[in-house]
C-alpha positions in Angstrom: 0.0 0.0 0.0 1.2 3.5 -0.9 0.1 6.3 1.4 -0.4 9.7 0.0 0.1 12.5 2.5 -1.6 14.3 1.0 -3.1 15.8 -2.2 -5.9 17.3 0.0 -3.8 19.3 2.4 -0.2 20.0 3.5 0.3 17.4 6.3 4.0 18.1 6.8 3.4 21.8 7.2 0.3 21.8 9.4 -0.2 18.3 10.8 3.2 16.7 11.5 2.4 16.2 15.1 -0.8 14.3 14.3 1.0 12.3 11.6 3.7 11.1 14.0 1.0 10.2 16.6 -0.7 8.1 13.9 2.7 6.5 13.2 3.0 5.6 16.9 -0.6 4.3 17.0 -0.2 2.2 13.8 -3.2 3.5 12.0 -5.4 6.5 11.1 -9.0 7.1 10.1 -10.0 8.8 6.9 -13.7 10.0 6.5 -15.0 9.7 2.9 -15.0 13.3 1.5 -18.4 12.9 0.1 -19.9 10.9 3.0 -18.2 11.7 6.3 -20.1 9.0 8.1 -18.2 6.4 6.0 -14.7 6.1 7.6 -11.8 4.0 6.4 -9.2 2.8 8.8 -5.7 2.8 7.2 -2.9 0.8 8.7 0.4 2.5 9.4 2.2 -0.7 10.4 5.5 -0.7 8.6 4.8 -4.2 7.0 1.6 -2.8 5.5 3.1 0.4 4.0 5.2 0.2 0.9 6.0 3.9 0.5 4.7 7.2 2.0 4.6 10.1 -0.5 4.6 13.5 1.1 3.2 16.5 -0.8 4.2 19.9 0.8 5.2 23.5 0.5 6.9 23.4 3.8 8.5 20.2 5.1 10.4 21.9 8.0 8.0 20.7 10.8 8.5 17.1 9.7 12.3 17.3 9.4 13.0 16.5 13.1 11.0 13.3 12.8 12.7 11.8 9.8 15.2 9.7 11.8 12.2 8.2 13.7 10.6 7.2 10.4 13.8 5.8 9.2 14.3 3.8 12.4 10.9 2.3 12.1 11.7 1.2 8.5 9.4 3.4 6.5 10.3 4.3 2.9 9.2 7.7 1.8 9.9 10.6 -0.6 8.8 14.2 -0.9 7.1 16.2 -3.6 7.9 19.8 -2.7 6.2 22.8 -4.4 8.5 25.8 -4.9 7.2 28.9 -6.7 7.4 32.6 -6.3 3.9 33.8 -7.1 2.5 37.2 -5.9 1.0 37.1 -2.4 -2.4 37.8 -3.9 -2.2 34.3 -5.4 -0.4 32.4 -2.7 -1.0 34.5 0.5 0.0 32.0 3.2 2.9 30.1 1.5 6.5 30.2 2.8 8.8 32.6 1.0 10.9 31.2 -1.8 14.0 31.7 0.3 12.5 29.6 3.1 11.3 27.0 0.7 14.7 26.6 -0.9 16.5 26.3 2.4 14.0 23.5 3.5 14.3 21.7 0.2 18.1 21.7 0.4 18.0 20.4 4.0 15.7 17.6 2.9 17.9 16.7 0.0 21.0 16.7 2.2 19.3 14.3 4.5 17.6 12.0 2.0 19.4 12.4 -1.3 18.3 14.2 -4.5 16.3 11.2 -5.8 13.9 11.4 -2.9 13.1 15.1 -3.1 11.2 16.2 -6.2 10.5 19.8 -7.2 7.0 20.7 -8.3 6.6 23.9 -10.2 2.9 23.7 -10.0 0.4 25.0 -11.0 1.5 27.5 -13.6 -1.0 30.2 -13.7 -0.9 32.9 -16.4 -1.7 36.6 -15.6 -0.6 40.0 -16.5 1.9 39.7 -13.6 2.8 36.0 -14.0 3.3 35.9 -17.7 5.7 33.7 -19.7 8.7 35.9 -18.9 7.9 35.7 -15.2 7.7 31.9 -15.2 10.9 31.7 -17.3 12.8 33.9 -14.8 11.4 32.2 -11.7 11.9 28.7 -13.0 15.4 29.2 -14.1 16.3 30.9 -10.9 14.9 28.0 -8.8 16.4 25.4 -11.1 19.9 26.9 -10.6 19.4 27.0 -6.9 18.4 23.3 -6.9 21.2 22.0 -9.1 22.4 18.8 -7.5 19.6 18.8 -4.9 17.0 17.0 -7.1 16.8 14.9 -10.2 13.2 15.7 -11.2 11.0 18.7 -11.8 7.3 18.3 -12.3 5.2 21.0 -13.9 1.5 21.5 -14.5 -0.8 24.1 -16.0 -3.5 25.5 -13.8 -7.0 24.1 -14.0 -9.6 26.4 -12.4 -12.1 24.2 -10.6 -15.6 25.3 -9.8 -14.9 25.8 -6.1 -12.0 28.1 -6.9 -13.6 30.3 -9.5 -14.9 33.0 -7.1 -11.5 33.3 -5.5 -9.7 33.6 -8.8 -12.2 36.2 -10.0 -11.4 38.2 -6.8 -7.8 38.6 -8.1 -9.1 41.4 -10.1 -9.6 43.4 -6.9 -5.9 43.1 -6.4 -5.3 44.4 -9.9 -4.4 41.0 -11.4 -6.0 39.9 -14.7 -5.8 36.3 -15.8 -4.6 35.7 -19.3 -3.9 32.9 -21.8 -0.5 31.7 -23.0 -0.9 30.2 -26.4 0.8 29.8 -29.8 4.5 30.7 -30.1 4.6 32.1 -26.5 3.4 28.8 -25.1 5.8 26.8 -27.2 8.7 29.1 -26.2 7.9 28.8 -22.5 7.6 25.0 -22.4 10.8 24.6 -24.5 12.5 27.0 -22.1 11.4 25.1 -19.0 12.6 21.8 -20.4 15.9 23.3 -21.3 16.4 25.0 -18.0 15.7 21.8 -16.2 18.2 19.8 -18.3 20.9 22.4 -17.9 20.6 22.0 -14.1 20.5 18.2 -14.0 16.8 17.6 -13.9 14.3 15.7 -16.0 11.2 17.8 -16.5 7.9 16.0 -16.5 4.3 17.0 -16.7 1.5 16.2 -14.2 -2.0 15.4 -15.2 -1.9 17.3 -18.5 -4.4 16.5 -21.3 -2.2 18.7 -23.5 0.7 16.8 -25.0 4.0 18.6 -24.0 6.3 15.9 -25.4 7.2 18.0 -28.5 8.7 20.6 -26.2 10.8 18.1 -24.3 8.5 17.5 -21.4 7.3 13.9 -21.0 4.2 12.8 -19.1 5.0 12.1 -15.5 3.7 10.5 -12.4 3.9 12.1 -8.9 3.2 8.7 -7.4 5.4 6.7 -9.7 6.1 2.9 -9.6 9.2 3.4 -11.7 10.7 5.9 -9.2 9.8 3.6 -6.3 11.6 0.7 -8.1 14.6 2.9 -8.9 15.0 4.4 -5.4 13.9 1.7 -3.1 14.2 -1.5 -5.2 10.6 -2.2 -4.5 8.0 -3.5 -7.0 4.5 -2.0 -6.6 1.5 -2.2 -8.8 1.5 0.0 -11.9 -2.3 0.2 -11.9 -3.5 3.8 -12.6 -5.4 5.3 -9.7 -9.0 5.3 -10.9 -9.9 8.1 -8.4 -7.7 10.6 -10.2 -8.3 12.5 -13.4 -8.0 10.6 -16.7 -4.8 12.5 -17.6 -3.2 11.7 -14.2 -0.8 8.8 -14.5 -0.3 8.2 -10.7 -0.6 4.7 -9.5 -3.0 3.6 -6.8 -2.5 5.1 -3.3 -4.5 5.8 -0.1 -4.8 9.5 0.7 -5.0 10.3 4.4 -5.8 14.0 4.1 -9.0 15.9 4.2 -10.4 18.8 2.2 -10.7 22.2 3.7 -7.9 21.8 6.1 -5.0 23.7 4.4 -4.2 27.2 5.6 -2.2 28.6 2.7 -5.3 30.1 1.0 -3.9 29.7 -2.6 -6.7 31.2 -4.8 -6.6 28.4 -7.4 -6.6 25.4 -4.9 -9.1 22.6 -5.7 -8.8 21.2 -2.2 -10.0 24.2 -0.3 -13.5 25.6 -0.9 -13.3 28.1 1.9 -10.3 29.4 3.8 -12.6 30.2 6.7 -13.8 26.6 6.8 -10.2 25.5 6.7 -9.3 27.7 9.7 -12.3 26.3 11.6 -11.3 22.8 10.8 -7.8 23.6 12.0 -9.2 24.9 15.3 -11.2 21.7 15.7 -8.2 19.5 14.9 -7.0 17.2 17.7 -3.5 15.8 17.3 -4.5 12.8 19.4 -7.5 11.9 17.3 -7.4 9.1 14.7 -8.7 11.3 11.9 -7.2 14.6 10.8 -10.5 16.4 11.7 -13.4 14.5 13.3 -16.6 15.4 11.3 -19.3 17.1 13.3 -22.0 14.8 14.7 
């Protein structure tokens, strides 16, 4: 079993204490997002867990616990998002300087194969246009040379629950825009080249659009080939049916919950309301088996 921690929230950043309590207990509960009365108990016993995949923008709260995870025999790797968007888009995220420092600390501890850089999602606007993404990506890629072997990119999809927040960007003077034609080709080609020049394979995540002609192959964030390469472990290559058609990730169990992340990113599909996320965070009990116990 592969544990995803988590597409739905940033467990390392906000819930590391709870996660380590669940490791100690040997299991956790995950309410069904669409039917909270239906609860799945997921084993954390080392013999039941093939790999843990951490998704995060700030792994620093989990850093002190890595030796404990290692001592218990867990295999794991990190997907770390590093961007430098305006605060109006990513109001609660760590600064790029902080993110780079944490990324490098992780890589020094685990090795570059187990820390993957996500530049995701790419959102186009009059302040985050092609040149902005070129400059930002190249800067980060240079900083991470030798610290990672993979960079995963994706283009933003504005889900229904995020449309109102994205529209509100106009109040901050930011207008969304398209990047098409030669400008799009130029950007994708540039990202692939900048990654290669800094020792990284650039892959796409969940993209219906074919980016292969620009040097960006379809990728998997939860990847059986990577798991085999890094850990020498064979896991199922079955595509996760709960993910979008364009997503290539293999089957995993996600232990997160929606509306629990406090970053407030305007485009986020996992948070319908930042106020609801704050309320859930206040209700969070680090001793409880579930991240947030649904109200009775």
